[in-house]
SEGU-800283 format. One record per atom (N, C-alpha, C): residue in three letters; x, z, y. Coordinates in steps of 0.2 Angstrom, whole numbers, padded with zeros to 4 digits, always signed. Layout:
ALAXZY/...
***
This chain:
MET+0004+0000-0006/MET+0000+0000+0000/MET+0004+0000+0006/ARG+0003-0004+0011/ARG+0007-0005+0017/ARG+0006+0002+0021/ARG+0011+0003+0025/ARG+0011+0010+0029/ARG+0005+0010+0034/ARG+0003+0004+0037/ARG-0002+0004+0041/ARG-0009+0006+0038/ASP-0010+0003+0032/ASP-0016+0005+0028/ASP-0016+0012+0026/VAL-0010+0015+0024/VAL-0010+0022+0023/VAL-0012+0026+0029/LEU-0009+0025+0035/LEU-0011+0028+0041/LEU-0019+0028+0043/GLN-0021+0022+0042/GLN-0029+0021+0043/GLN-0033+0025+0038/LEU-0030+0025+0032/LEU-0034+0029+0027/LEU-0034+0037+0028/LEU-0028+0039+0030/LEU-0027+0046+0032/LEU-0031+0048+0038/ALA-0031+0043+0043/ALA-0035+0044+0049/ALA-0043+0045+0048/GLY-0045+0040+0043/GLY-0052+0040+0041/GLY-0054+0047+0038/ALA-0049+0049+0034/ALA-0051+0056+0030/ALA-0051+0061+0035/SER-0046+0061+0040/SER-0046+0067+0045/SER-0053+0067+0049/LEU-0056+0061+0050/LEU-0062+0061+0054/LEU-0068+0063+0050/ALA-0068+0061+0043/ALA-0073+0063+0039/ALA-0073+0070+0036/ALA-0067+0073+0036/ALA-0067+0080+0033/ALA-0071+0085+0037/PRO-0070+0085+0043/PRO-0074+0091+0047/PRO-0082+0090+0046/TYR-0084+0084+0046/TYR-0091+0082+0045/TYR-0093+0085+0038/GLY-0089+0083+0033/GLY-0091+0085+0027/GLY-0091+0093+0026/VAL-0086+0096+0029/VAL-0086+0103+0028/VAL-0091+0106+0032/ALA-0093+0104+0038/ALA-0099+0106+0042/ALA-0105+0106+0038/ALA-0106+0100+0035/ALA-0112+0099+0031/ALA-0113+0103+0025/GLN-0107+0105+0022/GLN-0107+0110+0016/GLN-0108+0117+0018/THR-0106+0119+0024/THR-0106+0126+0026/THR-0112+0127+0032/ALA-0116+0122+0034/ALA-0121+0123+0039/ALA-0125+0129+0036/LYS-0127+0134+0041/LYS-0131+0139+0039/LYS-0138+0138+0040/THR-0142+0140+0036/THR-0149+0140+0037/THR-0151+0148+0038/TYR-0154+0149+0044/TYR-0155+0156+0046/TYR-0162+0158+0044/ARG-0163+0164+0042/ARG-0169+0166+0039/ARG-0172+0171+0044/LEU-0178+0170+0046/LEU-0181+0174+0051/LEU-0188+0176+0048/ALA-0190+0183+0049/ALA-0196+0185+0047/ALA-0200+0187+0053/THR-0207+0186+0052/THR-0211+0189+0057/THR-0215+0194+0054/PHE-0217+0200+0058/PHE-0220+0206+0055/PHE-0225+0208+0060/THR-0231+0210+0058/THR-0236+0212+0062/THR-0241+0217+0058/ALA-0244+0221+0061/ALA-0249+0226+0058/ALA-0255+0222+0057/THR-0256+0216+0060/THR-0262+0212+0059/THR-0261+0208+0053/PRO-0265+0203+0051/PRO-0263+0198+0046/PRO-0257+0194+0047/ALA-0254+0192+0042/ALA-0247+0188+0044/ALA-0249+0182+0048/ILE-0244+0180+0052/ILE-0245+0175+0057/ILE-0243+0168+0054/PRO-0248+0164+0052/PRO-0246+0157+0049/PRO-0242+0153+0054/GLU-0238+0149+0051/GLU-0233+0144+0056/GLU-0237+0140+0060/ASP-0243+0138+0057/ASP-0247+0133+0061/ASP-0253+0136+0066/SER-0252+0143+0066/SER-0257+0146+0071/SER-0254+0145+0078/PRO-0258+0147+0083/PRO-0256+0146+0090/PRO-0249+0151+0091/ILE-0249+0157+0089/ILE-0243+0161+0090/ILE-0238+0158+0086/GLY-0239+0156+0079/GLY-0234+0153+0075/GLY-0230+0147+0079/LYS-0234+0143+0082/LYS-0232+0137+0085/LYS-0228+0139+0091/LEU-0230+0145+0095/LEU-0226+0147+0100/LEU-0219+0149+0098/LEU-0218+0152+0093/LEU-0212+0155+0090/LEU-0208+0149+0088/THR-0210+0145+0084/THR-0207+0139+0081/THR-0204+0134+0086/GLY-0209+0133+0091/GLY-0207+0129+0097/GLY-0202+0132+0101/ALA-0202+0138+0102/ALA-0196+0142+0106/ALA-0190+0141+0102/MET-0190+0142+0096/MET-0184+0142+0092/MET-0181+0135+0092/ALA-0186+0130+0091/ALA-0183+0123+0091/ALA-0180+0121+0098/GLN-0182+0124+0103/GLN-0179+0123+0110/GLN-0172+0125+0110/ARG-0170+0130+0106/ARG-0164+0133+0105/ARG-0160+0131+0099/GLY-0162+0125+0096/GLY-0158+0122+0091/GLY-0160+0124+0084/TYR-0165+0127+0083/TYR-0167+0129+0076/TYR-0173+0126+0074/THR-0173+0122+0069/THR-0178+0118+0067/THR-0180+0120+0059/LEU-0187+0121+0059/LEU-0189+0123+0052/LEU-0188+0117+0047/GLY-0186+0119+0041/GLY-0184+0115+0036/GLY-0177+0112+0036/GLN-0174+0113+0042/GLN-0167+0111+0043/GLN-0162+0116+0043/ASN-0162+0120+0048/ASN-0158+0126+0049/ASN-0161+0133+0050/LEU-0168+0132+0049/LEU-0172+0138+0050/LEU-0177+0139+0045/GLU-0178+0145+0042/GLU-0184+0147+0038/GLU-0187+0153+0041/ILE-0194+0153+0041/ILE-0198+0158+0043/ILE-0203+0161+0038/GLU-0203+0167+0037/GLU-0208+0170+0032/GLU-0212+0175+0036/ALA-0218+0175+0035/ALA-0223+0179+0038/ALA-0225+0185+0034/TYR-0225+0191+0037/TYR-0228+0197+0034/TYR-0233+0201+0039/GLY-0238+0203+0036/GLY-0243+0207+0039/GLY-0247+0212+0035/ALA-0249+0217+0039/ALA-0252+0223+0035/ALA-0259+0223+0035/ASP-0262+0218+0038/ASP-0270+0218+0038/ASP-0273+0224+0041/ALA-0270+0227+0046/ALA-0272+0233+0050/ALA-0272+0239+0045/GLN-0268+0239+0040/GLN-0267+0245+0036/GLN-0260+0248+0037/LEU-0260+0252+0042/LEU-0253+0255+0044/LEU-0249+0258+0038/ALA-0253+0261+0033/ALA-0249+0264+0028/ALA-0245+0259+0024/ARG-0246+0252+0024/ARG-0242+0247+0021/ARG-0236+0245+0024/LEU-0235+0247+0031/LEU-0230+0245+0034/LEU-0223+0247+0032/PRO-0222+0253+0029/PRO-0215+0255+0027/PRO-0213+0251+0021/GLN-0218+0249+0016/GLN-0216+0245+0010/GLN-0214+0238+0012/LEU-0219+0235+0017/LEU-0217+0229+0019/LEU-0210+0228+0023/ALA-0209+0233+0027/ALA-0202+0234+0030/ALA-0196+0233+0025/ARG-0197+0237+0019/ARG-0192+0237+0014/ARG-0192+0230+0010/ASP-0198+0227+0010/ASP-0198+0220+0007/ASP-0194+0215+0011/ILE-0195+0216+0018/ILE-0191+0212+0022/ILE-0184+0213+0022/ALA-0182+0220+0022/ALA-0175+0221+0021/ALA-0172+0219+0015/ALA-0176+0219+0009/ALA-0173+0216+0003/ALA-0173+0208+0003/GLY-0176+0205+0007/GLY-0176+0198+0008/GLY-0170+0195+0012/LYS-0166+0200+0014/LYS-0160+0198+0017/LYS-0161+0193+0023/PHE-0165+0195+0028/PHE-0167+0190+0033/PHE-0161+0192+0039/ASP-0160+0187+0043/ASP-0155+0187+0048/ASP-0158+0191+0054/ALA-0164+0191+0055/ALA-0168+0194+0060/ALA-0175+0195+0059/VAL-0179+0199+0062/VAL-0186+0200+0062/VAL-0189+0200+0069/VAL-0194+0196+0069/VAL-0198+0196+0076/VAL-0205+0200+0074/VAL-0206+0205+0078/VAL-0212+0210+0077/VAL-0216+0210+0083/LEU-0223+0211+0082/LEU-0228+0212+0087/LEU-0231+0219+0086/GLY-0230+0223+0091/GLY-0233+0230+0091/GLY-0228+0235+0089/TRP-0230+0241+0091/TRP-0225+0247+0089/TRP-0225+0249+0082/PRO-0230+0249+0078/PRO-0229+0252+0071/PRO-0225+0247+0067/PRO-0225+0241+0067/PRO-0220+0237+0063/PRO-0213+0238+0066/ALA-0212+0238+0072/ALA-0206+0239+0075/ALA-0203+0246+0073/ASP-0207+0251+0073/ASP-0204+0258+0070/ASP-0203+0257+0063/ALA-0207+0254+0059/ALA-0205+0253+0052/ALA-0198+0249+0051/MET-0197+0244+0055/MET-0191+0240+0054/MET-0185+0244+0057/LYS-0186+0249+0061/LYS-0180+0253+0064/LYS-0177+0257+0058/ALA-0181+0259+0053/ALA-0178+0263+0048/ALA-0174+0258+0043/THR-0174+0252+0043/THR-0171+0247+0039/THR-0164+0245+0041/GLY-0163+0245+0048/GLY-0157+0243+0051/GLY-0156+0236+0052/ILE-0162+0232+0050/ILE-0162+0225+0051/ILE-0163+0223+0058/PRO-0159+0218+0061/PRO-0160+0216+0068/PRO-0167+0214+0069/THR-0170+0218+0074/THR-0177+0217+0075/THR-0178+0215+0083/VAL-0183+0210+0084/VAL-0184+0209+0091/VAL-0192+0210+0092/VAL-0194+0214+0097/VAL-0201+0215+0098/VAL-0203+0210+0103/VAL-0208+0206+0102/VAL-0211+0201+0107/VAL-0215+0205+0112/LEU-0220+0209+0110/LEU-0224+0212+0115/LEU-0228+0218+0111/GLY-0232+0222+0115/GLY-0237+0227+0112/GLY-0233+0233+0109/ALA-0227+0234+0111/ALA-0224+0240+0108/ALA-0225+0246+0113/GLY-0228+0246+0119/GLY-0228+0251+0123/GLY-0221+0253+0126/ASP-0221+0259+0128/ASP-0214+0261+0131/ASP-0209+0263+0125/PRO-0204+0259+0124/PRO-0200+0260+0118/PRO-0196+0266+0118/VAL-0194+0268+0124/VAL-0190+0274+0125/VAL-0195+0280+0124/ALA-0200+0281+0127/ALA-0205+0286+0126/ALA-0207+0287+0119/SER-0208+0282+0115/SER-0210+0282+0108/SER-0205+0283+0103/GLY-0198+0283+0106/GLY-0193+0285+0101/GLY-0190+0279+0098/LEU-0192+0273+0100/LEU-0190+0267+0097/LEU-0183+0265+0098/ILE-0181+0266+0105/ILE-0174+0265+0107/ILE-0171+0271+0111/ALA-0165+0271+0112/ALA-0162+0276+0116/ALA-0163+0275+0124/SER-0162+0268+0126/SER-0163+0267+0133/SER-0165+0259+0133/LEU-0168+0257+0139/LEU-0169+0250+0140/LEU-0163+0246+0141/ALA-0158+0249+0144/ALA-0152+0245+0145/ALA-0147+0245+0139/ARG-0147+0250+0135/ARG-0143+0250+0129/ARG-0147+0253+0124/PRO-0151+0249+0120/PRO-0156+0251+0115/PRO-0152+0256+0110/GLY-0146+0254+0108/GLY-0142+0259+0104/GLY-0144+0258+0096/GLY-0148+0254+0094/GLY-0150+0254+0087/GLY-0150+0247+0084/ASN-0155+0245+0080/ASN-0156+0239+0078/ASN-0162+0235+0081/VAL-0165+0238+0086/VAL-0171+0235+0089/VAL-0170+0233+0097/THR-0172+0227+0099/THR-0172+0225+0106/THR-0178+0221+0107/GLY-0179+0218+0113/GLY-0185+0214+0113/GLY-0188+0214+0120/ILE-0195+0213+0121/ILE-0198+0213+0127/ILE-0203+0219+0128/SER-0203+0222+0134/SER-0207+0228+0135/SER-0210+0227+0142/ASP-0215+0231+0144/ASP-0218+0230+0151/ASP-0219+0237+0153/ASN-0221+0238+0160/ASN-0222+0244+0163/ASN-0230+0245+0162/ALA-0232+0250+0157/ALA-0239+0251+0156/ALA-0242+0254+0162/THR-0239+0258+0166/THR-0242+0261+0172/THR-0244+0256+0177/THR-0239+0252+0178/THR-0241+0247+0183/THR-0246+0242+0181/LEU-0246+0240+0175/LEU-0251+0235+0172/LEU-0258+0238+0172/SER-0258+0245+0170/SER-0264+0248+0170/SER-0268+0249+0176/THR-0264+0250+0181/THR-0266+0251+0188/THR-0269+0244+0190/LYS-0265+0239+0189/LYS-0267+0232+0191/LYS-0274+0230+0187/ARG-0274+0231+0181/ARG-0280+0230+0177/ARG-0286+0234+0180/LEU-0286+0240+0181/LEU-0291+0244+0184/LEU-0293+0242+0191/GLY-0288+0240+0195/GLY-0289+0237+0201/GLY-0294+0231+0201/LEU-0292+0226+0196/LEU-0296+0220+0195/LEU-0303+0222+0193/LEU-0303+0226+0188/LEU-0310+0229+0186/LEU-0314+0231+0191/LYS-0311+0235+0196/LYS-0315+0238+0201/LYS-0317+0233+0206/GLN-0313+0228+0207/GLN-0315+0222+0211/GLN-0322+0219+0208/ALA-0322+0218+0202/ALA-0328+0215+0198/ALA-0334+0220+0199/VAL-0332+0226+0198/VAL-0338+0232+0198/VAL-0336+0237+0204/PRO-0337+0235+0210/PRO-0335+0239+0216/PRO-0338+0247+0215/GLY-0344+0248+0212/GLY-0346+0254+0211/GLY-0344+0258+0205/MET-0339+0256+0202/MET-0336+0259+0196/MET-0334+0266+0197/ARG-0337+0270+0193/ARG-0336+0277+0193/ARG-0333+0280+0187/LYS-0335+0277+0181/LYS-0332+0279+0175/LYS-0330+0273+0170/VAL-0324+0273+0167/VAL-0322+0268+0163/VAL-0321+0270+0156/ALA-0324+0267+0151/ALA-0323+0269+0144/ALA-0316+0265+0142/MET-0312+0269+0138/MET-0306+0266+0136/MET-0305+0267+0128/LEU-0305+0261+0125/LEU-0304+0260+0118/LEU-0297+0259+0116/TRP-0294+0263+0111/TRP-0287+0262+0109/TRP-0287+0265+0102/ASN-0282+0263+0098/ASN-0280+0265+0092/ASN-0276+0272+0092/LYS-0279+0277+0091/LYS-0276+0284+0092/LYS-0270+0285+0086/GLU-0270+0281+0081/GLU-0265+0281+0076/GLU-0259+0277+0078/ASP-0259+0273+0083/ASP-0253+0269+0085/ASP-0250+0273+0091/LEU-0244+0276+0090/LEU-0241+0279+0096/LEU-0240+0275+0102/GLY-0237+0269+0101/GLY-0236+0265+0106/GLY-0243+0263+0111/MET-0248+0263+0107/MET-0254+0261+0111/MET-0257+0268+0114/THR-0256+0273+0111/THR-0258+0280+0113/THR-0255+0281+0120/LEU-0248+0279+0120/LEU-0245+0280+0127/LEU-0247+0275+0132/ARG-0249+0269+0130/ARG-0252+0265+0134/ARG-0259+0267+0137/TYR-0263+0270+0132/TYR-0269+0273+0134/TYR-0268+0279+0140/GLN-0263+0283+0138/GLN-0262+0288+0143/GLN-0260+0286+0150/ALA-0256+0280+0150/ALA-0254+0277+0156/ALA-0260+0275+0160/SER-0265+0272+0156/SER-0271+0269+0159/SER-0275+0274+0161/ALA-0276+0280+0158/ALA-0280+0286+0160/ALA-0277+0289+0166/ASP-0271+0289+0167/ASP-0268+0292+0173/ASP-0269+0288+0179/ALA-0268+0281+0177/ALA-0270+0276+0183/ALA-0277+0277+0185/ALA-0282+0277+0181/ALA-0289+0278+0182/ALA-0290+0284+0187/LYS-0287+0290+0185/LYS-0288+0296+0189/LYS-0285+0295+0196/SER-0279+0292+0196/SER-0276+0291+0203/SER-0281+0286+0207/LEU-0285+0282+0204/LEU-0290+0278+0208/LEU-0296+0281+0209/GLY-0297+0287+0207/GLY-0303+0291+0208/GLY-0309+0289+0203/THR-0307+0286+0197/THR-0311+0284+0192/THR-0311+0289+0186/ALA-0317+0291+0183/ALA-0317+0295+0177/ALA-0316+0291+0171/VAL-0313+0294+0166/VAL-0311+0291+0160/VAL-0316+0294+0154/LEU-0319+0289+0150/LEU-0322+0291+0144/LEU-0317+0289+0138/PRO-0313+0294+0135/PRO-0308+0292+0130/PRO-0311+0290+0123/LEU-0310+0285+0120/LEU-0313+0283+0114/LEU-0307+0281+0109/GLY-0304+0285+0106/GLY-0299+0284+0102/GLY-0302+0282+0095/VAL-0300+0277+0092/VAL-0302+0275+0085/VAL-0296+0274+0080/ALA-0298+0275+0074/ALA-0292+0275+0069/ALA-0294+0270+0063/GLU-0300+0268+0063/GLU-0302+0264+0057/GLU-0309+0260+0060/PRO-0311+0255+0056/PRO-0316+0251+0059/PRO-0323+0255+0060/ASP-0324+0260+0055/ASP-0330+0263+0056/ASP-0331+0268+0062/ASP-0325+0269+0065/ASP-0325+0273+0071/ASP-0328+0269+0077/PHE-0328+0263+0077/PHE-0331+0259+0083/PHE-0338+0261+0083/ALA-0342+0262+0078/ALA-0349+0264+0078/ALA-0350+0270+0082/ASP-0345+0275+0081/ASP-0345+0281+0085/ASP-0344+0280+0092/ALA-0339+0276+0093/ALA-0337+0274+0100/ALA-0343+0271+0104/PHE-0347+0267+0101/PHE-0353+0264+0104/PHE-0358+0269+0105/ILE-0359+0274+0100/ILE-0364+0279+0101/ILE-0362+0283+0107/ALA-0355+0285+0108/ALA-0353+0289+0114/ALA-0354+0285+0120/MET-0353+0278+0120/MET-0355+0275+0126/MET-0362+0275+0128/ASP-0366+0274+0123/ASP-0373+0275+0124/ASP-0375+0281+0127/ARG-0372+0287+0125/ARG-0373+0293+0128/ARG-0370+0294+0135/GLU-0364+0292+0136/GLU-0361+0293+0142/GLU-0362+0288+0148/GLN-0363+0282+0145/GLN-0365+0276+0150/GLN-0359+0275+0155/PRO-0354+0272+0153/PRO-0348+0270+0157/PRO-0350+0264+0161/ASP-0347+0263+0167/ASP-0348+0257+0171/ASP-0344+0251+0169/ALA-0339+0252+0164/ALA-0335+0246+0162/ALA-0331+0249+0156/ILE-0327+0244+0153/ILE-0323+0245+0147/ILE-0316+0242+0148/LEU-0311+0246+0146/LEU-0304+0244+0146/LEU-0302+0245+0139/MET-0300+0240+0135/MET-0298+0240+0129/MET-0290+0239+0128/VAL-0287+0244+0125/VAL-0279+0243+0123/VAL-0279+0239+0117/ALA-0274+0234+0117/ALA-0273+0229+0111/ALA-0269+0232+0106/ASP-0271+0232+0100/ASP-0267+0233+0094/ASP-0270+0230+0088/ALA-0268+0230+0082/ALA-0270+0227+0076/ALA-0278+0229+0075/LEU-0279+0235+0076/LEU-0286+0238+0074/LEU-0291+0235+0079/THR-0290+0236+0086/THR-0294+0233+0091/THR-0295+0226+0091/LEU-0289+0222+0089/LEU-0289+0215+0089/LEU-0294+0213+0083/LEU-0294+0216+0077/LEU-0298+0214+0072/LEU-0305+0215+0073/ASN-0307+0220+0078/ASN-0314+0222+0079/ASN-0316+0220+0086/ARG-0312+0215+0089/ARG-0314+0213+0096/ARG-0321+0210+0096/LYS-0323+0207+0091/LYS-0330+0204+0092/LYS-0335+0209+0093/ARG-0334+0215+0089/ARG-0339+0220+0090/ARG-0339+0223+0097/VAL-0334+0223+0100/VAL-0333+0226+0107/VAL-0336+0220+0112/PHE-0335+0214+0111/PHE-0338+0209+0115/PHE-0346+0209+0114/ASP-0348+0210+0108/ASP-0355+0210+0107/ASP-0359+0216+0111/TYR-0355+0222+0110/TYR-0358+0228+0113/TYR-0358+0227+0121/ALA-0352+0225+0123/ALA-0352+0224+0131/ALA-0357+0219+0133/ALA-0358+0214+0129/ALA-0364+0209+0132/ALA-0371+0212+0131/ALA-0372+0215+0126/ALA-0379+0218+0125/ALA-0380+0224+0130/HIS-0375+0227+0132/HIS-0376+0233+0137/HIS-0374+0231+0144/ARG-0372+0224+0145/ARG-0371+0221+0152/ARG-0365+0225+0155/LEU-0360+0226+0151/LEU-0354+0230+0153/LEU-0348+0226+0154/PRO-0346+0225+0160/PRO-0339+0222+0162/PRO-0334+0225+0158/ALA-0329+0221+0155/ALA-0323+0223+0152/ALA-0317+0219+0153/ILE-0311+0223+0153/ILE-0305+0219+0154/ILE-0300+0221+0148/TYR-0297+0216+0146/TYR-0292+0216+0140/TYR-0285+0215+0142/GLU-0281+0216+0137/GLU-0273+0215+0139/GLU-0271+0208+0139/PHE-0274+0204+0135/PHE-0271+0197+0134/PHE-0276+0192+0134/ASP-0274+0186+0136/ASP-0279+0180+0138/ASP-0283+0178+0132/PHE-0280+0179+0125/PHE-0284+0176+0120/PHE-0290+0180+0119/TYR-0291+0186+0121/TYR-0297+0190+0121/TYR-0302+0186+0125/VAL-0300+0184+0131/VAL-0305+0180+0135/VAL-0307+0174+0132/ARG-0303+0170+0129/ARG-0304+0164+0126/ARG-0309+0165+0120/ASP-0309+0171+0117/ASP-0313+0172+0111/ASP-0320+0175+0114/GLY-0321+0176+0120/GLY-0327+0178+0123/GLY-0327+0184+0127/GLY-0321+0187+0128/GLY-0321+0193+0133/GLY-0322+0191+0140/LEU-0323+0196+0145/LEU-0324+0194+0152/LEU-0317+0192+0155/MET-0313+0197+0155/MET-0307+0196+0159/MET-0300+0199+0156/SER-0295+0197+0157/SER-0288+0199+0155/SER-0283+0199+0160/TYR-0278+0203+0159/TYR-0272+0203+0163/TYR-0266+0205+0159/GLY-0262+0201+0158/GLY-0256+0203+0153/GLY-0251+0198+0153/ALA-0245+0199+0150/ALA-0240+0195+0149/ALA-0241+0188+0147/ASP-0238+0183+0149/ASP-0239+0176+0147/ASP-0235+0175+0140/PHE-0239+0174+0135/PHE-0237+0174+0128/PHE-0231+0168+0128/LYS-0232+0163+0131/LYS-0227+0157+0130/LYS-0220+0160+0133/GLU-0220+0163+0139/GLU-0214+0166+0141/GLU-0211+0171+0137/SER-0215+0176+0134/SER-0213+0181+0130/SER-0210+0179+0124/PHE-0213+0174+0121/PHE-0210+0171+0114/PHE-0203+0167+0116/GLY-0203+0164+0122/GLY-0197+0160+0124/GLY-0191+0165+0124/ARG-0193+0171+0128/ARG-0187+0176+0129/ARG-0185+0179+0122/ALA-0190+0180+0118/ALA-0189+0183+0111/ALA-0185+0179+0107/ALA-0186+0172+0108/ALA-0182+0167+0104/ALA-0175+0167+0107/SER-0174+0168+0113/SER-0167+0168+0116/SER-0163+0174+0113/LEU-0167+0180+0112/LEU-0164+0186+0109/LEU-0162+0185+0102/VAL-0166+0181+0098/VAL-0165+0180+0091/VAL-0159+0175+0091/ASP-0159+0170+0095/ASP-0153+0166+0095/ASP-0146+0169+0096/ARG-0146+0174+0101/ARG-0140+0178+0102/ARG-0138+0182+0096/ILE-0144+0185+0092/ILE-0142+0189+0086/ILE-0139+0184+0081/PHE-0142+0178+0080/PHE-0140+0173+0075/PHE-0132+0172+0077/LYS-0130+0172+0083/LYS-0124+0170+0085/LYS-0119+0176+0085/GLY-0122+0182+0083/GLY-0117+0188+0082/GLY-0118+0194+0086/ALA-0123+0193+0091/ALA-0124+0199+0095/ALA-0128+0205+0092/LYS-0127+0211+0094/LYS-0130+0216+0091/LYS-0136+0219+0095/PRO-0142+0220+0092/PRO-0148+0222+0096/PRO-0146+0229+0100/ALA-0141+0233+0097/ALA-0139+0239+0101/ALA-0137+0237+0108/ASP-0134+0231+0109/ASP-0131+0229+0115/ASP-0135+0225+0119/LEU-0141+0223+0117/LEU-0145+0218+0120/LEU-0151+0222+0124/PRO-0151+0222+0131/PRO-0156+0226+0134/PRO-0163+0224+0133/PHE-0167+0228+0133/PHE-0174+0227+0133/PHE-0176+0223+0139/GLU-0180+0218+0139/GLU-0182+0214+0145/GLU-0189+0215+0147/GLU-0191+0213+0153/GLU-0198+0214+0155/GLU-0201+0207+0156/PRO-0207+0205+0155/PRO-0210+0199+0156/PRO-0209+0198+0164/THR-0209+0192+0166/THR-0209+0190+0173/THR-0215+0186+0175/ARG-0219+0184+0170/ARG-0225+0180+0172/ARG-0231+0184+0168/TYR-0236+0185+0172/TYR-0242+0188+0170/TYR-0248+0184+0172/LEU-0253+0184+0167/LEU-0259+0179+0168/LEU-0265+0183+0169/PHE-0269+0182+0174/PHE-0276+0184+0175/PHE-0281+0179+0173/VAL-0285+0180+0168/VAL-0289+0175+0166/VAL-0296+0178+0166/VAL-0301+0173+0168/VAL-0308+0175+0169/VAL-0313+0171+0165/ASN-0318+0173+0161/ASN-0322+0169+0158/ASN-0329+0170+0161/LEU-0331+0164+0165/LEU-0337+0164+0169/LEU-0343+0164+0164/LYS-0343+0161+0159/LYS-0348+0161+0154/LYS-0350+0168+0152/ALA-0345+0172+0151/ALA-0346+0179+0149/ALA-0349+0183+0155/ALA-0347+0182+0161/ALA-0349+0185+0167/ALA-0357+0183+0168/LYS-0358+0177+0167/LYS-0365+0175+0168/LYS-0370+0178+0162/SER-0367+0179+0156/SER-0371+0182+0151/SER-0373+0189+0152/ILE-0369+0193+0157/ILE-0371+0200+0158/ILE-0374+0200+0165/GLY-0375+0195+0168/GLY-0378+0195+0175/GLY-0373+0197+0180/LEU-0367+0196+0179/LEU-0362+0198+0184/LEU-0359+0192+0188/GLU-0360+0193+0195/GLU-0357+0188+0199/GLU-0351+0190+0202/LEU-0345+0187+0200/LEU-0339+0189+0202/LEU-0337+0187+0209/PRO-0334+0191+0213/PRO-0333+0189+0220/PRO-0328+0183+0221/PRO-0329+0179+0225/PRO-0324+0173+0226/PRO-0317+0176+0227/THR-0316+0181+0230/THR-0309+0184+0232/THR-0306+0186+0225/LEU-0310+0188+0220/LEU-0307+0190+0214/LEU-0305+0183+0210/LEU-0310+0178+0210/LEU-0309+0172+0206/LEU-0303+0168+0209/ALA-0302+0169+0216/ALA-0296+0166+0219/ALA-0289+0169+0216/LEU-0289+0175+0213/LEU-0283+0178+0210/LEU-0282+0175+0203/ALA-0287+0172+0200/ALA-0286+0170+0193/ALA-0281+0164+0192/ASP-0277+0165+0187/ASP-0273+0160+0185/ASP-0277+0154+0181/GLU-0282+0156+0178/GLU-0287+0152+0174/GLU-0294+0155+0174/VAL-0298+0150+0175/VAL-0306+0152+0175/VAL-0309+0148+0170/ILE-0311+0151+0165/ILE-0315+0147+0159/ILE-0322+0147+0161/GLU-0324+0141+0161/GLU-0331+0139+0163/GLU-0336+0141+0157/
***
């Protein structure tokens, strides 16, 4: 073989080798999703938000990313075993919604990213501090007191004569109990009495409705978690039948038939959670990744729900809405 041919052969091999090695060693990252509600399907709206956000950061399902969904179907007693199953699955990271699954994952040591719904992660003992979480959990959090004041202010604009607000929350969820307490404190600072309605299982909603029949609040504020999410239609129906204005924490409640919501933009929250997952995939430790706060919040109003209870919302309130559903 001539020297020129040998050089060309060696040059071709040197160019081909890195590609071949990269192809053989390319890593497929394994990501779990974990919630106290039913597992999140990849083709659901929330599933698509996550996969889309990961794709924007270079992770594509079926190529270099696998996602497996876990959910407790609102049975909190199942969370520890599901967390152990996730740990046994050797996932590179876990994305969770809500405080109970985040707390369950804390015990496993697996890198965990909270998207939303965990309440105050410091007060609940989830992390050491927002700036330096110090363990295996990081994610997105918000200021419950500020948000509660904002929600109650919007509710009061809708119902200027509001004197008493019923608050529904899952009393078995520490994160949501802290959010309820922040909401109750905000209501008192605004001169509004609170009817506390802690629930722990589906049957408790009937008792909550009986209490509202007896105490007759002027409006409802519902704190979101797996239990209240799965029973939201019952709350919608009660509010409609008793012509009670209600405000919720997230916009999908309004799209499902609720009156108003004010809360973090899911698209932004999942985008930021995906960025944290990306950093973990690249070697960062959750202990060193500060908790972040959402920067975009959505106020959504359902005019059909308003009309169904005979409520005429002030134009000044509607002007504040990011979206008005006709």
